[in-house]
PASEBA-1860 file (N, C-alpha, C; in nm, 3 decimals):
! residues 163
1> MTACTIIK> 1.766/-0.239/-0.378/1.647/-0.191/-0.309/1.680/-0.164/-0.163 ~ 1.615/-0.066/-0.108/1.643/-0.023/0.028/1.560/-0.101/0.128 ~ 1.626/-0.157/0.228/1.555/-0.226/0.336/1.485/-0.122/0.423 ~ 1.371/-0.163/0.479/1.291/-0.071/0.559/1.231/-0.150/0.675 ~ 1.233/-0.092/0.793/1.170/-0.153/0.910/1.033/-0.089/0.930 ~ 0.930/-0.172/0.943/0.796/-0.123/0.967/0.763/-0.153/1.113 ~ 0.717/-0.051/1.184/0.688/-0.064/1.327/0.539/-0.038/1.347 ~ 0.472/-0.137/1.402/0.331/-0.120/1.438/0.326/-0.082/1.585
9> RDARGVDE> 0.259/0.033/1.611/0.242/0.080/1.747/0.094/0.076/1.785 ~ 0.066/0.063/1.913/-0.073/0.071/1.956/-0.115/0.218/1.959 ~ -0.240/0.243/1.997/-0.294/0.379/1.995/-0.224/0.473/2.093 ~ -0.153/0.416/2.193/-0.079/0.498/2.289/0.063/0.527/2.243 ~ 0.101/0.468/2.127/0.235/0.490/2.074/0.337/0.388/2.120 ~ 0.293/0.279/2.181/0.383/0.175/2.230/0.407/0.073/2.119 ~ 0.534/0.041/2.092/0.568/-0.057/1.988/0.505/-0.193/2.021 ~ 0.438/-0.252/1.920/0.378/-0.385/1.935/0.455/-0.490/1.858
17> LSYQGVLR> 0.496/-0.456/1.736/0.574/-0.550/1.655/0.646/-0.473/1.547 ~ 0.747/-0.536/1.492/0.818/-0.477/1.378/0.857/-0.589/1.283 ~ 0.876/-0.550/1.159/0.915/-0.647/1.057/0.989/-0.573/0.947 ~ 1.052/-0.648/0.860/1.133/-0.590/0.754/1.059/-0.592/0.621 ~ 1.083/-0.490/0.543/1.030/-0.483/0.408/1.133/-0.419/0.317 ~ 1.093/-0.399/0.193/1.179/-0.336/0.093/1.104/-0.217/0.035 ~ 1.170/-0.104/0.032/1.111/0.016/-0.024/1.088/-0.003/-0.173 ~ 0.962/0.017/-0.217/0.927/0.003/-0.359/0.909/0.138/-0.428
25> ETCDEYVC> 0.853/0.235/-0.353/0.824/0.365/-0.413/0.807/0.468/-0.302 ~ 0.850/0.588/-0.329/0.826/0.698/-0.236/0.791/0.821/-0.318 ~ 0.693/0.897/-0.269/0.652/1.020/-0.335/0.595/1.114/-0.229 ~ 0.547/1.227/-0.271/0.493/1.325/-0.175/0.373/1.271/-0.099 ~ 0.295/1.182/-0.162/0.171/1.133/-0.103/0.190/1.012/-0.011 ~ 0.282/0.923/-0.045/0.296/0.799/0.029/0.434/0.737/0.014 ~ 0.457/0.634/0.098/0.571/0.545/0.086/0.513/0.406/0.067 ~ 0.564/0.332/-0.030/0.516/0.196/-0.056/0.630/0.099/-0.033
33> IEAEFGFP> 0.601/-0.003/0.044/0.701/-0.107/0.069/0.641/-0.242/0.032 ~ 0.727/-0.341/0.020/0.683/-0.478/-0.002/0.745/-0.563/0.109 ~ 0.662/-0.648/0.167/0.709/-0.733/0.276/0.645/-0.871/0.264 ~ 0.716/-0.969/0.311/0.665/-1.105/0.314/0.604/-1.131/0.451 ~ 0.486/-1.193/0.452/0.421/-1.229/0.578/0.505/-1.340/0.641 ~ 0.572/-1.309/0.750/0.665/-1.403/0.812/0.617/-1.461/0.943 ~ 0.486/-1.462/0.962/0.427/-1.514/1.085/0.359/-1.647/1.056 ~ 0.325/-1.723/1.160/0.249/-1.846/1.135/0.117/-1.816/1.065
41> DRDLGYVV> 0.067/-1.914/0.990/-0.060/-1.897/0.919/-0.169/-1.852/1.015 ~ -0.256/-1.763/0.965/-0.366/-1.710/1.046/-0.495/-1.712/0.964 ~ -0.594/-1.786/1.012/-0.726/-1.785/0.950/-0.806/-1.678/1.022 ~ -0.831/-1.567/0.955/-0.902/-1.455/1.017/-1.053/-1.467/1.002 ~ -1.099/-1.572/0.934/-1.242/-1.591/0.914/-1.290/-1.536/0.781 ~ -1.225/-1.435/0.731/-1.263/-1.373/0.603/-1.149/-1.384/0.501 ~ -1.030/-1.416/0.548/-0.914/-1.442/0.463/-0.814/-1.523/0.546 ~ -0.738/-1.607/0.478/-0.631/-1.682/0.544/-0.499/-1.619/0.502
49> LRSGDVFR> -0.421/-1.576/0.601/-0.287/-1.523/0.576/-0.191/-1.637/0.600 ~ -0.105/-1.661/0.501/-0.009/-1.771/0.512/0.133/-1.717/0.511 ~ 0.218/-1.784/0.584/0.360/-1.750/0.582/0.406/-1.751/0.437 ~ 0.471/-1.644/0.394/0.517/-1.633/0.256/0.427/-1.548/0.168 ~ 0.306/-1.513/0.216/0.222/-1.421/0.140/0.297/-1.289/0.123 ~ 0.270/-1.220/0.014/0.341/-1.096/-0.017/0.246/-0.978/0.001 ~ 0.290/-0.885/0.083/0.212/-0.765/0.110/0.278/-0.645/0.042 ~ 0.202/-0.571/-0.034/0.245/-0.442/-0.085/0.172/-0.340/0.003
57> EWFFRDRW> 0.247/-0.254/0.070/0.191/-0.169/0.176/0.212/-0.022/0.145 ~ 0.100/0.053/0.145/0.106/0.198/0.122/0.083/0.270/0.254 ~ 0.178/0.354/0.291/0.169/0.438/0.411/0.157/0.581/0.362 ~ 0.037/0.637/0.375/0.008/0.771/0.326/0.053/0.874/0.429 ~ 0.124/0.973/0.383/0.187/1.070/0.472/0.087/1.152/0.554 ~ -0.031/1.182/0.497/-0.124/1.269/0.567/-0.265/1.210/0.579 ~ -0.276/1.079/0.562/-0.406/1.014/0.575/-0.407/0.927/0.700 ~ -0.526/0.899/0.747/-0.544/0.822/0.870/-0.566/0.674/0.842
65> FNIFRVGD> -0.495/0.621/0.743/-0.502/0.478/0.713/-0.381/0.436/0.632 ~ -0.358/0.305/0.634/-0.264/0.246/0.540/-0.335/0.130/0.472 ~ -0.284/0.089/0.358/-0.348/-0.015/0.278/-0.244/-0.122/0.247 ~ -0.280/-0.248/0.276/-0.193/-0.361/0.247/-0.260/-0.447/0.140 ~ -0.198/-0.457/0.024/-0.244/-0.550/-0.080/-0.190/-0.687/-0.043 ~ -0.278/-0.784/-0.028/-0.238/-0.918/0.016/-0.237/-1.011/-0.105 ~ -0.118/-1.060/-0.138/-0.103/-1.154/-0.249/-0.061/-1.290/-0.198 ~ -0.118/-1.394/-0.255/-0.083/-1.531/-0.217/0.062/-1.557/-0.254
73> GRNKQLKG> 0.141/-1.601/-0.157/0.283/-1.624/-0.178/0.313/-1.740/-0.270 ~ 0.217/-1.831/-0.287/0.240/-1.949/-0.371/0.200/-1.927/-0.516 ~ 0.079/-1.875/-0.538/0.030/-1.862/-0.675/0.019/-1.717/-0.722 ~ 0.058/-1.623/-0.634/0.061/-1.479/-0.666/-0.078/-1.417/-0.685 ~ -0.186/-1.491/-0.662/-0.320/-1.434/-0.678/-0.352/-1.336/-0.566 ~ -0.427/-1.235/-0.602/-0.473/-1.134/-0.507/-0.574/-1.196/-0.411 ~ -0.553/-1.176/-0.281/-0.648/-1.222/-0.180/-0.741/-1.109/-0.136 ~ -0.695/-0.987/-0.146/-0.774/-0.871/-0.104/-0.681/-0.765/-0.049
81> WYCNITRP> -0.741/-0.666/0.017/-0.666/-0.556/0.076/-0.705/-0.543/0.223 ~ -0.605/-0.531/0.307/-0.628/-0.509/0.449/-0.593/-0.364/0.478 ~ -0.689/-0.289/0.530/-0.670/-0.146/0.554/-0.676/-0.119/0.704 ~ -0.572/-0.062/0.757/-0.564/-0.027/0.898/-0.596/0.120/0.916 ~ -0.682/0.152/1.011/-0.707/0.291/1.046/-0.599/0.327/1.149 ~ -0.520/0.428/1.115/-0.406/0.468/1.197/-0.396/0.621/1.198 ~ -0.321/0.671/1.290/-0.281/0.811/1.279/-0.182/0.819/1.162 ~ -0.164/0.938/1.102/-0.063/0.946/0.995/0.072/0.894/1.046
89> PQIGPDWI> 0.144/0.821/0.961/0.267/0.756/1.006/0.382/0.854/1.026 ~ 0.477/0.807/1.103/0.607/0.875/1.111/0.696/0.799/1.013 ~ 0.769/0.873/0.931/0.849/0.810/0.826/0.992/0.861/0.837 ~ 1.086/0.768/0.856/1.228/0.800/0.858/1.294/0.751/0.732 ~ 1.425/0.764/0.722/1.495/0.724/0.599/1.488/0.574/0.571 ~ 1.478/0.492/0.677/1.473/0.347/0.656/1.374/0.281/0.753 ~ 1.273/0.355/0.796/1.172/0.301/0.885/1.040/0.377/0.870 ~ 0.933/0.308/0.906/0.798/0.365/0.906/0.731/0.317/1.034
97> AAEDLCLD> 0.668/0.406/1.107/0.596/0.370/1.229/0.454/0.424/1.220 ~ 0.357/0.338/1.251/0.216/0.379/1.248/0.148/0.335/1.376 ~ 0.064/0.425/1.429/-0.013/0.398/1.551/-0.150/0.346/1.512 ~ -0.173/0.218/1.538/-0.295/0.148/1.500/-0.410/0.187/1.592 ~ -0.523/0.224/1.531/-0.642/0.262/1.609/-0.747/0.151/1.611 ~ -0.704/0.029/1.589/-0.784/-0.094/1.599/-0.885/-0.111/1.486 ~ -0.950/-0.007/1.441/-1.052/-0.017/1.338/-0.985/-0.054/1.205 ~ -1.043/-0.152/1.136/-0.985/-0.202/1.011/-1.095/-0.219/0.908
105> VFVYTDGR> -1.053/-0.222/0.782/-1.144/-0.253/0.672/-1.076/-0.357/0.585 ~ -1.147/-0.468/0.559/-1.096/-0.565/0.461/-1.176/-0.546/0.334 ~ -1.104/-0.540/0.221/-1.167/-0.525/0.091/-1.145/-0.654/0.013 ~ -1.256/-0.718/-0.022/-1.250/-0.841/-0.102/-1.216/-0.808/-0.246 ~ -1.172/-0.907/-0.322/-1.132/-0.887/-0.461/-1.248/-0.843/-0.549 ~ -1.372/-0.865/-0.505/-1.488/-0.822/-0.584/-1.541/-0.686/-0.541 ~ -1.472/-0.620/-0.445/-1.509/-0.486/-0.404/-1.596/-0.477/-0.279 ~ -1.639/-0.590/-0.226/-1.713/-0.584/-0.100/-1.618/-0.542/0.011
113> TLTLDEEE> -1.671/-0.471/0.111/-1.588/-0.430/0.224/-1.645/-0.485/0.353 ~ -1.558/-0.507/0.447/-1.593/-0.559/0.579/-1.520/-0.473/0.682 ~ -1.597/-0.402/0.766/-1.536/-0.321/0.872/-1.518/-0.409/0.995 ~ -1.399/-0.401/1.055/-1.358/-0.493/1.161/-1.320/-0.420/1.289 ~ -1.332/-0.489/1.400/-1.278/-0.449/1.530/-1.341/-0.321/1.585 ~ -1.468/-0.304/1.558/-1.542/-0.187/1.608/-1.537/-0.179/1.760 ~ -1.551/-0.293/1.829/-1.553/-0.293/1.976/-1.421/-0.244/2.033 ~ -1.309/-0.289/1.975/-1.178/-0.246/2.022/-1.158/-0.096/1.998
121> FVALDLSE> -1.207/-0.048/1.884/-1.195/0.094/1.852/-1.272/0.178/1.953 ~ -1.395/0.140/1.981/-1.480/0.216/2.074/-1.417/0.219/2.214 ~ -1.346/0.112/2.251/-1.286/0.103/2.384/-1.161/0.191/2.400 ~ -1.104/0.239/2.289/-0.985/0.324/2.298/-1.019/0.459/2.361 ~ -0.920/0.516/2.425/-0.935/0.648/2.486/-0.894/0.754/2.383 ~ -0.985/0.782/2.288/-0.958/0.878/2.183/-1.046/1.001/2.201 ~ -0.997/1.114/2.156/-1.079/1.234/2.159/-1.193/1.219/2.057 ~ -1.295/1.300/2.072/-1.405/1.297/1.975/-1.355/1.330/1.835
129> KEQRTARK> -1.260/1.423/1.826/-1.204/1.460/1.696/-1.133/1.340/1.632 ~ -1.054/1.266/1.710/-0.985/1.149/1.656/-1.086/1.041/1.615 ~ -1.190/1.022/1.693/-1.293/0.923/1.658/-1.358/0.960/1.524 ~ -1.395/1.087/1.508/-1.457/1.133/1.383/-1.360/1.116/1.265 ~ -1.235/1.153/1.287/-1.135/1.143/1.179/-1.113/0.998/1.139 ~ -1.109/0.908/1.236/-1.093/0.765/1.207/-1.212/0.713/1.127 ~ -1.331/0.752/1.164/-1.452/0.707/1.092/-1.455/0.766/0.950 ~ -1.407/0.889/0.935/-1.397/0.948/0.801/-1.297/0.871/0.716
137> AVQEIQEM> -1.192/0.817/0.779/-1.093/0.737/0.706/-1.158/0.611/0.650 ~ -1.246/0.548/0.728/-1.320/0.431/0.678/-1.401/0.470/0.556 ~ -1.470/0.582/0.565/-1.551/0.629/0.451/-1.465/0.660/0.329 ~ -1.347/0.716/0.353/-1.256/0.747/0.242/-1.212/0.619/0.171 ~ -1.179/0.516/0.249/-1.141/0.387/0.189/-1.257/0.332/0.108 ~ -1.377/0.333/0.164/-1.494/0.281/0.093/-1.519/0.358/-0.037 ~ -1.496/0.489/-0.036/-1.512/0.568/-0.158/-1.403/0.533/-0.260 ~ -1.280/0.513/-0.215/-1.173/0.471/-0.305/-1.209/0.338/-0.371
145> VRLRLPPF> -1.266/0.247/-0.293/-1.308/0.117/-0.346/-1.420/0.138/-0.449 ~ -1.520/0.217/-0.415/-1.633/0.240/-0.504/-1.586/0.295/-0.639 ~ -1.489/0.388/-0.635/-1.437/0.451/-0.756/-1.326/0.370/-0.823 ~ -1.284/0.260/-0.757/-1.176/0.175/-0.808/-1.046/0.252/-0.824 ~ -1.019/0.342/-0.728/-0.895/0.419/-0.730/-0.780/0.329/-0.684 ~ -0.658/0.351/-0.737/-0.544/0.270/-0.693/-0.527/0.278/-0.542 ~ -0.496/0.169/-0.478/-0.461/0.038/-0.536/-0.581/-0.053/-0.561 ~ -0.703/0.000/-0.551/-0.822/-0.083/-0.568/-0.864/-0.096/-0.715
153> DEISSGRE> -0.778/-0.056/-0.807/-0.809/-0.069/-0.949/-0.798/-0.213/-0.998 ~ -0.758/-0.304/-0.909/-0.753/-0.446/-0.944/-0.882/-0.520/-0.908 ~ -0.980/-0.450/-0.852/-1.104/-0.515/-0.813/-1.169/-0.577/-0.936 ~ -1.216/-0.701/-0.917/-1.276/-0.775/-1.027/-1.414/-0.719/-1.059 ~ -1.466/-0.762/-1.172/-1.598/-0.716/-1.216/-1.710/-0.776/-1.133 ~ -1.680/-0.873/-1.049/-1.782/-0.938/-0.969/-1.827/-1.070/-1.027 ~ -1.784/-1.098/-1.151/-1.821/-1.225/-1.215/-1.733/-1.339/-1.165 ~ -1.611/-1.304/-1.128/-1.519/-1.405/-1.078/-1.551/-1.435/-0.932
161> KPN> -1.524/-1.554/-0.890/-1.544/-1.591/-0.751/-1.430/-1.532/-0.668 ~ -1.461/-1.457/-0.558/-1.354/-1.399/-0.476/-1.272/-1.506/-0.407 ~ -1.144/-1.474/-0.380/-1.054/-1.568/-0.310/-1.094/-1.581/-0.166
END
């Protein structure tokens, strides 16, 4: 499997952090990598990310978001999906860079969605066109969830208790 470096940039294009993953799939629409959460545990209030959790990450070539499937590193259970609103990524042979626009959507295992970081998004110096495109990306994610399109085809029927 091919190693891949993922670079998270802020909205101005400045590198914020990078980490290593493994290329799982590449096609005309997206690049998918798998990476282990290698940071200290973080309780975000709506999900707890633990060191060792496994992220399957889709970087869409022409969409304004990426989607991270969050799996528990210990018992392999799905915790949910973390979706970052970003400009379309830059993709090299062994690296992916995405400019984060602060706005995020968390999708619970039962299909509920939670939009995050609205204040940080509004504070960014974005053009009106970029603001509209970012908000359309949130709507696109919500529609994918509603239709249970991959990778949201794992959403439970709602009878199970969400993680």
